[in-house]
C-alpha positions as CSV (number, residue, x, y, z in Angstrom):
1,M,-46.7,-20.1,64.6
2,V,-47.7,-23.5,66.0
3,K,-49.7,-24.2,62.8
4,I,-46.8,-23.4,60.6
5,I,-44.5,-25.7,62.5
6,F,-47.1,-28.5,62.3
7,K,-47.4,-28.1,58.5
8,L,-43.6,-28.2,58.1
9,L,-43.3,-31.4,60.2
10,A,-46.1,-33.0,58.1
11,L,-44.4,-32.1,54.9
12,L,-41.1,-33.5,56.2
13,A,-42.8,-36.7,57.1
14,L,-44.3,-37.0,53.7
15,I,-41.0,-36.5,51.9
16,T,-39.3,-39.0,54.2
17,S,-42.0,-41.6,53.6
18,Q,-41.7,-41.2,49.8
19,S,-38.0,-41.8,49.9
20,V,-38.5,-45.2,51.5
21,F,-41.7,-46.3,49.8
22,A,-41.5,-48.9,47.1
23,L,-43.5,-51.6,45.3
24,T,-43.6,-54.8,47.4
25,N,-46.8,-56.7,46.6
26,I,-49.3,-57.4,43.8
27,T,-52.7,-59.0,44.4
28,A,-55.3,-60.3,41.9
29,S,-59.0,-61.3,42.5
30,I,-62.2,-61.8,40.5
31,D,-65.7,-60.8,41.5
32,T,-67.5,-64.2,40.8
33,N,-66.6,-67.8,40.3
34,P,-68.0,-69.9,38.6
35,V,-69.1,-67.7,35.7
36,M,-71.7,-68.3,33.1
37,S,-70.7,-68.7,29.4
38,N,-70.7,-65.4,27.5
39,E,-70.9,-63.5,30.8
40,S,-68.1,-61.2,31.9
41,I,-66.1,-61.3,35.1
42,V,-64.1,-58.4,36.7
43,L,-60.4,-59.0,37.4
44,T,-59.0,-56.6,40.0
45,V,-55.2,-56.2,40.2
46,V,-53.8,-54.0,43.1
47,A,-50.2,-52.8,43.4
48,D,-49.1,-51.3,46.7
49,D,-47.3,-48.4,45.1
50,S,-48.0,-45.6,42.5
51,V,-46.8,-47.1,39.2
52,D,-47.4,-46.3,35.6
53,R,-50.8,-47.3,34.2
54,D,-49.1,-49.1,31.3
55,A,-46.8,-51.1,33.7
56,L,-49.3,-54.0,33.7
57,D,-49.1,-56.3,30.7
58,T,-52.4,-58.1,30.0
59,S,-51.4,-59.9,26.7
60,S,-51.2,-63.2,28.5
61,L,-55.0,-63.0,29.2
62,L,-55.9,-63.1,25.5
63,T,-55.4,-66.9,25.2
64,D,-58.6,-67.8,27.1
65,F,-60.4,-64.5,27.5
66,I,-61.6,-61.5,25.6
67,V,-60.3,-58.2,27.3
68,A,-63.4,-56.0,27.0
69,R,-62.1,-52.9,28.8
70,T,-59.6,-51.8,31.4
71,E,-59.9,-49.0,34.0
72,V,-56.9,-47.7,36.0
73,S,-57.1,-45.6,39.2
74,S,-54.5,-44.5,41.8
75,Q,-55.0,-43.6,45.5
76,T,-52.8,-41.9,48.1
77,S,-53.6,-41.7,51.8
78,I,-51.8,-40.4,54.9
79,V,-52.7,-41.7,58.4
80,N,-50.6,-40.7,61.4
81,F,-47.8,-39.5,59.2
82,N,-47.8,-42.8,57.4
83,T,-48.3,-42.6,53.6
84,S,-49.7,-45.4,51.5
85,R,-50.2,-45.5,47.8
86,T,-52.0,-48.0,45.6
87,T,-52.6,-48.5,41.9
88,R,-55.7,-50.5,40.9
89,W,-56.6,-52.1,37.6
90,Q,-60.2,-53.3,36.8
91,I,-60.2,-55.6,33.8
92,V,-63.4,-56.9,32.3
93,L,-62.9,-60.4,30.9
94,I,-65.2,-62.6,28.8
95,P,-64.3,-66.3,28.6
96,R,-63.7,-67.6,25.1
97,K,-64.9,-71.2,25.9
98,K,-66.5,-73.3,28.6
99,G,-64.6,-75.4,31.2
100,N,-61.8,-74.8,33.6
101,L,-59.7,-71.8,32.6
102,T,-56.8,-70.2,34.3
103,I,-55.9,-66.5,34.8
104,P,-52.1,-66.5,34.6
105,P,-49.9,-64.6,37.0
106,L,-49.5,-60.9,36.1
107,M,-46.1,-59.2,36.6
108,I,-45.2,-55.6,37.4
109,D,-41.5,-54.5,38.0
110,G,-40.4,-58.0,38.9
111,H,-43.4,-58.7,41.2
112,Q,-46.2,-61.0,40.1
113,S,-49.7,-61.9,41.3
114,Q,-51.0,-65.4,42.0
115,A,-52.8,-67.5,39.3
116,I,-56.6,-67.8,39.5
117,N,-58.7,-70.8,38.4
118,V,-62.0,-69.9,36.7
119,Q,-64.8,-72.3,36.1
120,V,-67.0,-71.4,33.1
121,I,-70.4,-73.3,32.9
122,E,-73.3,-73.3,30.5
123,Q,-76.4,-71.4,31.5
124,G,-79.1,-73.7,32.9
125,S,-76.6,-76.5,33.6
126,A,-76.5,-78.5,36.8
127,G,-73.6,-76.4,38.2
128,S,-75.6,-73.2,37.6
129,T,-77.0,-71.9,40.9
130,Q,-78.4,-68.6,39.9
131,Q,-80.0,-66.8,37.0
132,Q,-78.0,-64.4,34.8
133,D,-78.7,-60.8,35.5
134,I,-78.1,-59.8,31.9
135,F,-78.0,-62.0,28.8
136,I,-78.5,-61.8,25.0
137,S,-80.5,-64.2,22.8
138,A,-80.1,-64.1,19.0
139,E,-82.2,-65.9,16.3
140,L,-82.0,-66.0,12.5
141,S,-85.1,-66.3,10.4
142,S,-83.2,-69.0,8.4
143,N,-79.6,-70.3,8.5
144,D,-79.7,-71.9,5.0
145,I,-80.1,-69.2,2.3
146,Y,-78.9,-68.2,-1.1
147,V,-76.4,-65.4,-1.8
148,Q,-78.0,-62.0,-1.8
149,Q,-81.1,-63.5,-0.1
150,L,-82.2,-61.3,2.8
151,V,-82.3,-62.9,6.3
152,T,-83.5,-61.3,9.5
153,L,-81.6,-61.4,12.8
154,T,-83.6,-60.8,16.0
155,I,-81.6,-59.7,19.0
156,K,-83.2,-59.7,22.5
157,L,-81.3,-58.1,25.4
158,H,-82.7,-59.3,28.7
159,I,-81.9,-57.0,31.7
160,G,-82.8,-58.2,35.2
161,V,-80.9,-55.5,37.2
162,Q,-80.7,-51.7,37.4
163,L,-78.3,-50.1,35.0
164,Q,-76.5,-46.9,35.2
165,R,-75.6,-46.9,31.5
166,G,-75.4,-49.4,28.7
167,S,-74.8,-49.8,25.0
168,L,-75.1,-52.6,22.4
169,T,-72.7,-53.0,19.5
170,E,-73.7,-54.0,15.9
171,P,-73.5,-57.6,14.6
172,T,-70.7,-58.3,12.2
173,L,-70.6,-60.7,9.2
174,K,-67.8,-60.6,6.7
175,G,-69.0,-60.1,3.1
176,A,-72.5,-59.1,4.0
177,I,-74.7,-55.9,4.2
178,I,-76.3,-55.4,7.6
179,E,-79.0,-52.8,8.3
180,Q,-81.2,-52.3,11.3
181,I,-85.0,-52.5,10.5
182,G,-87.3,-50.1,12.4
183,K,-86.8,-49.0,16.0
184,D,-86.0,-50.9,19.2
185,Q,-89.0,-52.6,20.8
186,E,-89.2,-52.7,24.6
187,S,-91.3,-55.2,26.7
188,E,-91.2,-57.2,29.9
189,G,-91.1,-61.0,30.3
190,I,-90.4,-63.8,32.8
191,V,-87.6,-66.3,32.1
192,N,-87.2,-69.2,34.5
193,G,-89.1,-67.4,37.2
194,K,-87.1,-64.1,36.9
195,R,-88.5,-60.9,35.5
196,Y,-86.6,-59.1,32.8
197,R,-86.8,-56.0,30.8
198,I,-86.5,-57.0,27.2
199,I,-85.1,-54.8,24.4
200,E,-85.7,-56.3,21.0
201,R,-83.8,-55.2,17.8
202,T,-84.1,-56.6,14.3
203,Y,-81.5,-56.5,11.5
204,A,-81.7,-57.3,7.8
205,I,-78.6,-59.2,6.6
206,T,-77.8,-59.7,2.9
207,P,-74.7,-61.9,2.3
208,E,-72.8,-61.0,-0.8
209,T,-70.6,-64.1,-0.8
210,S,-71.4,-67.8,-0.6
211,G,-70.1,-70.4,1.8
212,E,-70.3,-71.2,5.5
213,L,-70.2,-67.8,7.3
214,T,-69.9,-67.1,11.0
215,L,-72.1,-64.3,12.3
216,I,-70.9,-62.5,15.4
217,T,-73.8,-61.2,17.4
218,P,-73.8,-57.9,19.3
219,M,-72.0,-57.4,22.6
220,F,-73.5,-55.4,25.5
221,S,-71.3,-53.1,27.5
222,G,-72.5,-51.1,30.6
223,D,-72.4,-50.5,34.3
224,M,-75.0,-52.1,36.6
225,L,-75.9,-50.9,40.1
226,V,-74.9,-53.3,43.0
227,Q,-75.3,-53.2,46.7
228,S,-72.6,-51.3,48.4
229,R,-70.2,-53.1,50.8
230,R,-70.2,-50.0,53.0
231,R,-73.1,-49.8,55.4
232,S,-74.3,-47.1,57.8
233,G,-77.2,-46.8,60.2
234,F,-79.5,-44.7,58.0
235,L,-77.7,-44.4,54.6
236,S,-77.0,-46.9,51.9
237,F,-74.7,-46.0,49.1
238,G,-74.9,-47.8,45.7
239,E,-71.9,-48.9,43.7
240,T,-71.5,-49.7,40.0
241,K,-70.0,-52.8,38.5
242,P,-68.8,-53.0,34.9
243,V,-70.4,-55.7,32.9
244,N,-70.0,-57.0,29.3
245,I,-72.2,-59.7,27.8
246,L,-71.4,-61.4,24.5
247,G,-74.1,-63.1,22.4
248,D,-73.6,-66.5,20.8
249,K,-71.9,-66.9,17.4
250,L,-74.3,-68.2,14.7
251,T,-73.4,-70.2,11.6
252,L,-75.0,-69.2,8.2
253,N,-74.9,-71.5,5.2
254,V,-75.0,-69.4,2.0
255,R,-75.6,-71.1,-1.3
256,P,-74.3,-69.8,-4.6
257,I,-76.6,-68.7,-7.6
258,P,-78.0,-71.8,-9.2
259,T,-76.5,-72.6,-12.7
260,S,-80.0,-73.0,-14.1
261,Y,-80.9,-69.4,-13.4
262,P,-80.6,-67.3,-16.6
263,I,-78.7,-64.1,-15.7
264,N,-78.6,-61.5,-18.5
265,A,-79.3,-57.8,-19.2
266,N,-83.0,-58.3,-18.6
267,N,-82.8,-60.7,-15.7
268,S,-81.1,-59.9,-12.4
269,W,-80.7,-62.4,-9.5
270,L,-83.7,-62.0,-7.2
271,P,-84.1,-64.7,-4.5
272,S,-87.4,-64.3,-2.8
273,E,-90.1,-66.3,-1.2
274,L,-92.9,-64.5,-3.1
275,L,-92.8,-61.8,-5.9
276,T,-95.9,-60.4,-7.6
277,L,-96.8,-57.6,-10.1
278,H,-100.0,-55.6,-9.9
279,Q,-101.4,-52.7,-12.0
280,E,-104.1,-50.0,-11.6
281,W,-105.6,-47.6,-14.1
282,Q,-106.8,-44.0,-13.7
283,P,-109.3,-43.3,-15.2
284,E,-111.2,-46.4,-16.0
285,P,-110.1,-48.0,-19.4
286,A,-113.5,-47.1,-21.0
287,E,-112.8,-43.4,-20.6
288,F,-109.5,-43.0,-22.4
289,K,-109.4,-39.9,-24.7
290,V,-106.9,-38.3,-27.0
291,G,-104.7,-35.6,-25.3
292,E,-105.7,-36.5,-21.7
293,P,-103.1,-38.2,-19.5
294,I,-103.7,-41.8,-18.5
295,T,-102.1,-43.0,-15.3
296,R,-101.0,-46.6,-15.1
297,T,-99.7,-47.6,-11.6
298,I,-97.5,-50.7,-11.4
299,T,-96.7,-52.2,-8.0
300,L,-94.0,-54.8,-7.4
301,T,-94.2,-56.7,-4.1
302,A,-91.4,-59.0,-2.9
303,E,-91.0,-61.0,0.3
304,G,-87.5,-61.5,1.6
305,L,-85.9,-58.7,-0.4
306,G,-84.7,-55.2,0.7
307,K,-85.9,-52.0,-0.9
308,A,-82.5,-51.5,-2.6
309,Q,-82.8,-55.0,-4.2
310,L,-86.0,-54.4,-6.1
311,P,-85.4,-54.1,-9.8
312,K,-86.3,-51.2,-12.1
313,I,-89.8,-51.3,-13.6
314,V,-89.5,-50.8,-17.4
315,M,-92.5,-50.0,-19.5
316,N,-92.4,-49.7,-23.3
317,A,-95.0,-48.1,-25.5
318,P,-95.9,-48.3,-29.2
319,A,-95.6,-45.4,-31.6
320,G,-98.2,-42.6,-31.0
321,L,-98.2,-43.1,-27.3
322,K,-95.8,-41.1,-25.0
323,I,-94.8,-42.2,-21.6
324,Y,-93.9,-40.0,-18.6
325,P,-92.6,-42.1,-15.7
326,D,-92.9,-40.8,-12.2
327,Q,-90.3,-41.4,-9.5
328,A,-90.8,-44.8,-7.8
329,E,-92.0,-45.0,-4.2
330,L,-90.3,-47.6,-2.0
331,H,-91.7,-49.2,1.2
332,S,-90.7,-52.0,3.5
333,N,-92.5,-53.6,6.4
334,L,-91.5,-56.3,8.9
335,T,-94.3,-58.7,9.6
336,K,-93.7,-61.8,11.7
337,E,-90.0,-61.7,11.2
338,R,-90.5,-61.5,7.4
339,L,-89.5,-58.4,5.5
340,I,-91.9,-57.3,2.7
341,S,-90.7,-54.6,0.3
342,Q,-92.7,-52.8,-2.3
343,K,-92.0,-50.6,-5.3
344,R,-94.8,-48.5,-6.6
345,Q,-94.4,-46.4,-9.8
346,N,-96.8,-44.3,-11.8
347,F,-96.6,-43.9,-15.6
348,A,-98.5,-41.1,-17.4
349,L,-99.5,-42.1,-20.9
350,V,-100.6,-39.5,-23.5
351,A,-101.9,-40.5,-27.0
352,S,-101.6,-38.1,-29.9
353,H,-104.3,-39.6,-31.9
354,A,-107.2,-42.0,-31.5
355,G,-106.9,-45.7,-32.2
356,E,-106.1,-49.0,-30.6
357,Y,-102.7,-49.5,-28.9
358,T,-101.0,-52.6,-27.6
359,L,-98.8,-52.4,-24.5
360,P,-96.2,-55.1,-24.4
361,K,-96.1,-57.5,-21.4
362,I,-93.9,-56.7,-18.4
363,T,-91.8,-59.6,-17.0
364,V,-89.7,-59.8,-13.8
365,A,-87.7,-63.0,-13.4
366,W,-87.0,-64.3,-9.8
367,W,-85.9,-67.4,-7.9
368,N,-88.4,-69.0,-5.5
369,T,-86.4,-69.9,-2.4
370,V,-89.3,-72.1,-1.1
371,T,-89.6,-74.4,-4.1
372,N,-86.0,-73.7,-5.4
373,K,-87.4,-73.0,-8.9
374,Y,-87.1,-70.3,-11.5
375,Q,-90.2,-68.2,-11.9
376,Q,-91.5,-65.1,-13.6
377,A,-94.0,-62.4,-12.5
378,I,-95.8,-61.2,-15.6
379,L,-98.2,-58.4,-16.4
380,P,-99.8,-59.7,-19.7
381,E,-99.9,-57.8,-22.9
382,Q,-102.8,-55.3,-22.8
383,K,-104.8,-53.4,-25.5
384,I,-106.2,-50.0,-24.8
385,I,-108.6,-48.0,-27.0
386,I,-108.2,-44.2,-27.3
387,K,-111.3,-42.3,-28.3
388,A,-111.4,-39.0,-30.0
389,N,-111.5,-35.9,-27.8
390,P,-113.8,-33.1,-28.9
391,D,-111.7,-30.6,-27.0
392,T,-108.6,-31.3,-29.2
393,L,-110.3,-31.8,-32.6
394,Q,-110.5,-29.0,-35.2
395,P,-113.7,-28.3,-37.0
396,P,-113.5,-29.2,-40.8
397,I,-113.0,-26.4,-43.3
398,E,-115.4,-26.6,-46.2
399,N,-113.9,-26.3,-49.7
400,T,-116.2,-24.3,-51.9
401,A,-115.9,-22.2,-55.0
402,S,-116.1,-19.1,-52.7
403,T,-113.0,-20.2,-50.7
404,P,-110.1,-20.3,-53.2
405,L,-107.6,-20.3,-50.3
406,S,-108.5,-23.9,-49.4
407,L,-107.2,-25.2,-52.8
408,P,-103.5,-25.9,-53.1
409,Q,-101.7,-24.0,-55.7
410,S,-100.8,-27.2,-57.5
411,T,-104.4,-28.1,-58.1
412,L,-105.5,-24.8,-59.6
413,P,-106.6,-25.0,-63.3
414,A,-103.8,-24.1,-65.7
415,P,-104.3,-20.7,-67.5
416,L,-105.6,-20.9,-71.0
417,T,-102.5,-20.1,-73.1
418,Q,-103.5,-22.0,-76.3
419,P,-103.9,-19.5,-79.1
420,I,-107.3,-19.2,-80.7
421,I,-107.3,-19.4,-84.5
422,I,-110.3,-17.7,-86.1
423,E,-110.7,-18.1,-89.8
424,K,-113.6,-15.8,-90.0
425,T,-114.1,-12.5,-88.2
426,S,-117.2,-12.4,-86.1
427,Y,-118.4,-11.2,-82.7
428,L,-117.4,-14.6,-81.2
429,Q,-113.7,-13.9,-81.6
430,W,-114.0,-10.7,-79.6
431,L,-115.9,-12.6,-76.9
432,F,-113.3,-15.3,-76.7
433,L,-110.5,-12.7,-76.6
434,A,-112.2,-10.9,-73.8
435,L,-112.6,-14.1,-71.8
436,W,-109.0,-15.0,-72.3
437,L,-107.8,-11.6,-71.1
438,L,-110.1,-11.8,-68.0
439,T,-108.7,-15.3,-67.3
440,C,-105.1,-14.1,-67.5
441,I,-105.8,-11.1,-65.2
442,A,-107.6,-13.3,-62.6
443,W,-104.7,-15.8,-62.6
444,I,-102.2,-13.0,-62.0
445,F,-104.2,-11.5,-59.1
446,H,-104.7,-15.0,-57.7
447,V,-100.9,-15.7,-57.7
448,L,-100.2,-12.4,-56.0
449,Y,-102.8,-13.1,-53.4
450,L,-101.4,-16.5,-52.6
451,K,-97.9,-15.1,-52.0
452,R,-99.4,-12.7,-49.5
453,A,-101.4,-15.3,-47.7
454,G,-98.5,-17.9,-47.9
455,T,-97.7,-17.5,-44.2
456,S,-101.2,-18.4,-43.1
457,K,-101.1,-21.9,-44.6
458,P,-98.5,-23.4,-42.2
459,K,-100.5,-22.1,-39.3
460,Q,-103.5,-24.1,-40.5
461,N,-101.4,-27.2,-40.8
462,M,-100.1,-26.7,-37.3
463,K,-103.5,-26.5,-35.9
464,K,-104.3,-29.9,-37.2
465,T,-101.7,-31.5,-35.0
466,V,-101.9,-31.8,-31.2
467,N,-99.8,-29.3,-29.2
468,N,-97.0,-31.5,-27.7
469,H,-96.4,-28.9,-24.9
470,Y,-100.0,-29.1,-24.0
471,L,-99.9,-32.9,-23.6
472,A,-96.7,-32.8,-21.5
473,L,-98.3,-30.0,-19.4
474,M,-101.4,-32.1,-18.7
475,A,-99.2,-35.0,-17.8
476,A,-97.2,-32.9,-15.3
477,C,-100.4,-31.7,-13.7
478,K,-101.6,-35.3,-13.4
479,Q,-98.3,-36.2,-11.7
480,N,-98.5,-33.2,-9.3
481,N,-95.1,-32.1,-10.6
482,A,-95.0,-28.3,-9.8
483,E,-91.5,-27.7,-11.2
484,Q,-92.3,-29.2,-14.6
485,V,-95.6,-27.4,-14.8
486,L,-93.9,-24.0,-14.5
487,D,-91.4,-25.0,-17.2
488,L,-94.2,-26.0,-19.7
489,I,-96.7,-23.1,-19.2
490,L,-94.9,-20.5,-21.4
491,P,-94.0,-23.0,-24.2
492,W,-97.6,-24.1,-24.4
493,L,-99.1,-20.6,-24.5
494,N,-96.5,-19.3,-27.0
495,N,-97.2,-22.3,-29.3
496,S,-100.9,-21.5,-29.3
497,L,-100.7,-17.7,-29.3
498,L,-98.1,-17.4,-32.0
499,N,-100.3,-19.4,-34.3
500,Q,-102.9,-16.6,-34.0
501,G,-100.3,-13.9,-34.8
502,N,-99.7,-12.7,-31.3
503,N,-96.4,-11.7,-29.7
504,E,-94.3,-14.1,-27.7
505,I,-94.8,-14.2,-23.9
506,S,-91.7,-14.2,-21.7
507,T,-93.0,-14.1,-18.1
508,L,-95.9,-15.6,-16.2
509,S,-97.2,-12.1,-15.4
510,E,-97.7,-11.4,-19.1
511,A,-99.4,-14.8,-19.5
512,I,-101.9,-14.1,-16.7
513,T,-102.6,-10.6,-18.1
514,Q,-103.1,-11.9,-21.7
515,I,-105.2,-15.0,-20.8
516,D,-107.4,-13.0,-18.3
517,N,-109.0,-16.1,-16.7
518,K,-109.7,-16.2,-13.0
519,E,-109.4,-19.9,-12.6
520,F,-106.1,-19.9,-14.5
521,T,-104.7,-17.0,-12.5
522,C,-105.6,-18.6,-9.1
523,A,-104.1,-22.0,-10.1
524,I,-100.8,-20.3,-11.3
525,N,-100.6,-18.4,-7.9
526,Q,-101.1,-21.7,-6.0
527,V,-98.1,-23.3,-7.9
528,Q,-95.8,-20.3,-7.2
529,Q,-96.9,-20.2,-3.6
530,H,-96.0,-23.9,-3.2
531,L,-92.6,-23.6,-4.9
532,Y,-91.5,-20.3,-3.4
533,G,-93.5,-19.9,-0.2
534,K,-93.5,-22.0,3.0
535,K,-93.9,-25.6,2.1
536,S,-95.9,-28.0,4.2
537,A,-95.6,-31.8,4.0
538,E,-99.3,-32.2,5.2
539,N,-100.6,-30.0,2.3
540,P,-98.8,-31.0,-0.9
541,W,-99.6,-29.3,-4.2
542,L,-102.2,-31.0,-6.4
543,G,-102.5,-30.2,-10.1
544,V,-106.3,-30.9,-10.4
545,S,-107.4,-27.2,-10.4
546,L,-104.6,-26.2,-12.8
547,L,-105.5,-29.1,-15.1
548,K,-109.1,-28.0,-15.4
549,A,-108.1,-24.3,-15.9
550,I,-105.6,-25.3,-18.7
551,Q,-108.2,-27.4,-20.5
552,Q,-110.6,-24.5,-20.4
553,V,-108.1,-22.0,-21.7
554,N,-106.9,-24.4,-24.4
555,K,-110.5,-24.9,-25.6
556,Q,-111.0,-21.1,-25.7
557,L,-107.8,-20.7,-27.7
558,I,-108.8,-23.4,-30.2
559,Q,-112.3,-21.8,-30.7
560,H,-110.7,-18.3,-31.2
561,D,-108.2,-19.7,-33.7
562,T,-111.0,-21.5,-35.6
563,N,-113.2,-18.3,-35.8
564,T,-110.2,-16.3,-37.0
565,S,-109.5,-18.8,-39.8
566,F,-113.1,-18.7,-41.1
567,S,-113.2,-14.9,-41.1
568,L,-110.4,-14.8,-43.7
569,N,-112.5,-16.6,-46.3
570,P,-114.3,-14.2,-48.7
571,S,-118.0,-14.2,-48.6
């Protein structure tokens, strides 16, 4: 019963105190003065009542300060039946300039705080008495560049205290593309006798507009651990302090494209410190043969350009030479604050017949930002010799009197239709008549035989040309393109087998059964396992084994076709 009465009295006292409690005072204070440039201070505003969190208007602070963030908290306490309430604002401010600044009075419900004078000094000046706990340094690889020329920005965050949390914003530059390069690098260093943990981050900046631009460097925002004001005999509690650090603004002079640079459909604007072209051949040039793929690798290397800025490598070829370009590989590497990008592309070349071919020169125009001159990177015109390949050549078919099929119908001797006039009857007239009749009969049988064998002649002509599906299949194996290989297997086999009078193959299982070659079967299974089984980046599919098997099967098909054509000739 006594406890109930005590609780009722406490509740009555609380209600009574609320009815008479009202806002009477507002105080404002800052955590440090003077303050370093680009370093934040914490403005604390306390109202002695529970008020709305939006009751404090901070717009008057924006004239001389950047309001980084604001935190609001309320507290209610009862001591000896006396109730007190407070509302606290913690505002993180970053000075916009150096010198003597003023935090103006802040007003809540007709009550205002006192004004506070703040002295902002330069780091390392005579008025600076201590090192900064956290600061940001920023450096550009160059501040005078051309439009679309890549420049690197190196940001170093120096941390000399313990942090509970922290984050770094991205740099901003109007009319530019900004991309981080690589991962953050962490190290330690000593600046003016104080040890710092240094976090380094590098950005690639490509301005798209010319003129004098202002780069806003990243801002750090976090909470650092500070020594607690509360002390006890054996315990020490840590407190956190919000902190925001702003990097210096940097000026970047961006020049326009020079009027002397020829921009057209073939020349794009490429500002670079160095740009080169390089080529490699596989196999060696002395080993080029008809029907076998030749790999030409062209590498374009540029300093001061991003991967996306590298132009397309265009390779043209003369008649009789087919080109199968592979997908280009792009790489970039940051070396001594210089970005080096590279485009590497393979071209598979297949010749349909032997001879000498001339590959036209490849030219890439660029602007040398060191010498401020127009230059060209050139791969000169190159001649290659393609030798005959015994695996793709057909043996010659001899034209003899015993092989009438080898003679075209148009070249056959015309039948003897001229009438023979004999004035005097003798045994010779009967001989000539018999020969004429035999000639007519032979001609009739020959015409009928040619009509039956008419379908075999196109096959012979087809064999004299190179199977285009076979050439494309070999190129796909050379490029390790598993998807294209499966698309070309059946067309190649059907082109070869139909010439021999076989039925068309519609599935790979039928192809394996009809070919009956262990190497071919094993290679096809490897392709299917790669495409439809579990893929592994460490063990990519290579087309070397399948290429050898296809060449072996194609040689067998050619030999079988040749033997079949000879067996048709009468003995």
